[in-house]
C-alpha positions in Angstrom: -3.6 -37.5 -4.7 -3.5 -38.5 -1.2 -5.7 -36.0 1.0 -3.0 -35.5 3.8 -0.3 -34.5 1.4 -2.9 -32.2 0.1 -3.3 -30.6 2.8 0.5 -30.5 3.9 1.4 -28.6 0.5 -1.5 -26.0 0.4 -0.4 -25.4 4.0 3.2 -25.1 3.0 1.9 -22.7 0.5 0.1 -20.5 2.8 3.1 -20.1 5.0 5.4 -19.2 2.3 2.7 -16.8 1.2 2.8 -15.3 4.1 6.6 -14.9 4.4 6.4 -13.3 1.2 4.0 -10.9 1.6 5.3 -9.8 5.4 9.2 -9.0 3.6 7.6 -7.4 1.3 5.1 -5.2 2.8 6.8 -4.4 5.6 6.8 -6.6 9.5 4.3 -3.8 10.0 1.8 -6.6 9.4 2.9 -9.0 12.2 1.5 -6.3 14.6 -1.0 -4.5 13.2 -1.6 -1.1 14.1 -4.7 -0.1 11.4 -7.9 -1.6 10.7 -6.8 -2.5 6.7 -3.6 -4.4 8.2 -5.9 -6.2 10.9 -8.3 -7.5 7.9 -5.5 -8.3 5.7 -4.4 -11.0 9.0 -8.4 -11.7 9.0 -8.5 -12.5 5.7 -5.5 -14.5 5.0 -6.5 -16.6 7.8 -9.6 -17.4 6.4 -8.3 -18.4 2.7 -5.7 -20.8 4.7 -7.9 -22.3 7.0 -10.7 -22.7 4.8 -8.8 -23.9 1.8 -6.4 -26.5 3.1 -9.2 -28.8 4.1 -11.0 -28.3 1.3 -9.9 -30.9 -1.4 -12.1 -29.5 -4.1 -10.1 -26.6 -4.3 -6.7 -27.3 -6.5 -3.3 -26.5 -5.5 -3.2 -24.5 -9.0 -6.5 -22.7 -7.7 -5.4 -21.9 -4.4 -2.1 -20.7 -5.7 -4.0 -18.3 -7.5 -6.3 -17.1 -4.9 -3.2 -15.7 -2.8 -1.6 -14.6 -6.1 -5.0 -12.3 -5.9 -5.1 -11.7 -1.9 -1.0 -10.8 -2.2 -1.6 -8.6 -5.6 -4.7 -6.6 -3.2 -2.2 -6.3 0.2 0.1 -4.7 -2.0 -1.9 -2.7 -3.9 -3.6 -1.1 -0.9 0.0 -0.3 0.6 0.7 1.7 -2.6 -2.4 3.8 -2.8 -2.3 4.7 1.3 1.2 5.7 0.6 0.4 8.0 -2.0 -2.8 9.4 -0.8 -3.4 10.8 1.9 -6.7 11.5 1.7 -7.3 7.5 0.8 -5.2 6.2 4.1 -7.6 8.2 6.1 -10.9 7.1 4.8 -9.4 3.7 5.4 -7.6 3.5 8.5 -8.6 6.6 10.1 -6.6 9.1 11.4 -6.0 10.6 15.0 -8.5 13.0 17.1 -8.1 15.2 19.6 -11.0 14.4 22.7 -9.4 16.8 24.8 -8.1 19.8 24.3 -7.0 22.2 27.3 -8.9 20.5 30.2 -12.3 20.4 27.7 -13.4 16.9 26.1 -14.4 17.0 22.4 -17.9 15.3 22.3 -18.1 15.1 18.2 -14.7 13.3 18.1 -15.5 11.0 21.0 -18.7 9.8 19.1 -16.6 9.8 15.7 -14.2 7.2 17.6 -17.4 5.4 18.8 -16.2 6.3 22.8 -18.7 6.7 25.6 -18.2 9.1 28.3 -17.8 5.8 30.4 -14.6 4.4 27.8 -13.1 8.1 28.3 -13.5 7.9 31.8 -12.0 4.3 31.8 -9.0 5.1 29.8 -8.1 8.1 31.7 -8.1 6.4 35.0 -5.9 3.5 33.6 -3.2 6.3 32.7 -3.7 7.7 36.3 -5.3 10.8 35.3 -8.4 11.6 37.7 -10.3 14.1 35.9 -10.1 16.1 32.3 -9.0 19.4 34.0 -5.5 17.4 34.2 -5.3 16.9 31.0 -3.8 19.5 28.3 -4.3 17.4 25.1 -5.9 13.8 24.6 -5.1 12.5 21.4 -6.7 8.8 20.1 -4.6 7.1 17.8 -5.9 4.9 14.7 -5.0 2.1 16.5 -7.3 3.2 19.5 -4.7 4.1 21.7 -4.6 6.9 23.7 -1.9 9.8 23.9 -2.4 11.9 26.9 -0.5 15.3 27.7 -0.8 16.8 30.7 -0.2 20.4 32.1 3.2 21.0 32.4 4.3 18.5 30.3 6.7 18.5 27.0 4.6 17.6 24.1 5.3 14.2 22.3 6.3 14.2 18.9 4.1 15.6 16.1 4.7 14.0 12.4 3.9 17.3 10.5 4.7 15.0 7.3 4.5 11.6 6.8 5.6 9.9 3.2 5.4 13.1 1.3 2.0 14.3 2.9 1.6 17.2 5.0 -1.0 16.4 7.9 -3.2 19.0 8.0 -4.3 18.6 11.4 -1.4 18.5 13.0 -0.5 22.2 12.1 -3.9 23.0 14.0 -2.7 20.9 16.9 1.0 23.0 17.4 -0.9 26.2 16.6 1.1 26.6 13.2 0.1 27.6 9.6 0.9 25.8 6.6 2.6 29.2 5.0 5.0 28.9 7.8 6.2 25.6 7.4 6.7 26.2 3.5 9.0 28.6 5.3 10.7 26.2 7.3 11.1 24.2 4.5 12.7 26.1 2.3 15.4 27.2 5.2 16.5 23.1 5.0 17.0 23.7 1.1 13.5 22.0 -0.1 10.9 22.5 -2.1 7.9 20.6 -1.4 6.2 17.8 0.9 7.4 15.4 -1.3 10.9 15.7 -0.7 10.4 14.7 2.8 10.0 11.1 4.1 9.4 12.1 7.7 9.0 15.5 9.4 8.4 15.9 12.8 7.9 19.0 15.3 9.8 18.2 19.0 9.2 20.7 21.3 9.5 23.8 19.6 12.3 22.2 16.7 11.3 20.9 13.5 13.2 17.7 12.7 13.5 16.9 8.5 14.4 13.3 7.1 14.2 13.7 3.3 14.4 10.8 0.9 17.6 13.2 -0.6 20.1 11.5 2.2 22.5 14.7 1.0 20.6 17.7 1.9 21.2 18.5 5.6 18.2 17.9 8.1 19.8 18.9 11.4 17.6 20.3 14.4 16.9 24.0 14.3 15.3 26.3 16.8 12.1 28.1 16.1 
């Protein structure tokens, strides 16, 4: 086969594989928000870039490699959606680095942040001192969310994909018994029935998998 035609076919297959996996796994891969998302994109780029110009790799072998890659991506996505522990091990979790004006050095080290990094992030958010900060949280993608004294708290995801985020309960000074009682008030029996549960300005907002179940806001 003509070498240029072989490269063109491989490039087309790679393009189709990318479109397929994005449509199946979700558009989030276009804007990676976790370590695993970025690695998936890097690996795909390496596969396509390393194979299309290698004439010794046949088209059928290239298709097999793409199929394996797609299976790994979809398998990892399923595991992360159904196991919070694995998701946190792979992608990490949000950590509080400043709480009521006090810096948490251990969490800063876990996130790989030096004192200079923390100071720089605060300055870029127009914060002059940690004493001005009610709470600062570093998300999984490295983004810093800052809540100043007197400001309303942002939305906190208490439940995601049917799994409880225990660290968020500590942030809002609530316990699991309280949450279970509030879920029962909405006619739900367990976390697995909730797609997304948020705590917003003293209100619990539930988005259940079963749309027939009421998810109206209620005041705590």
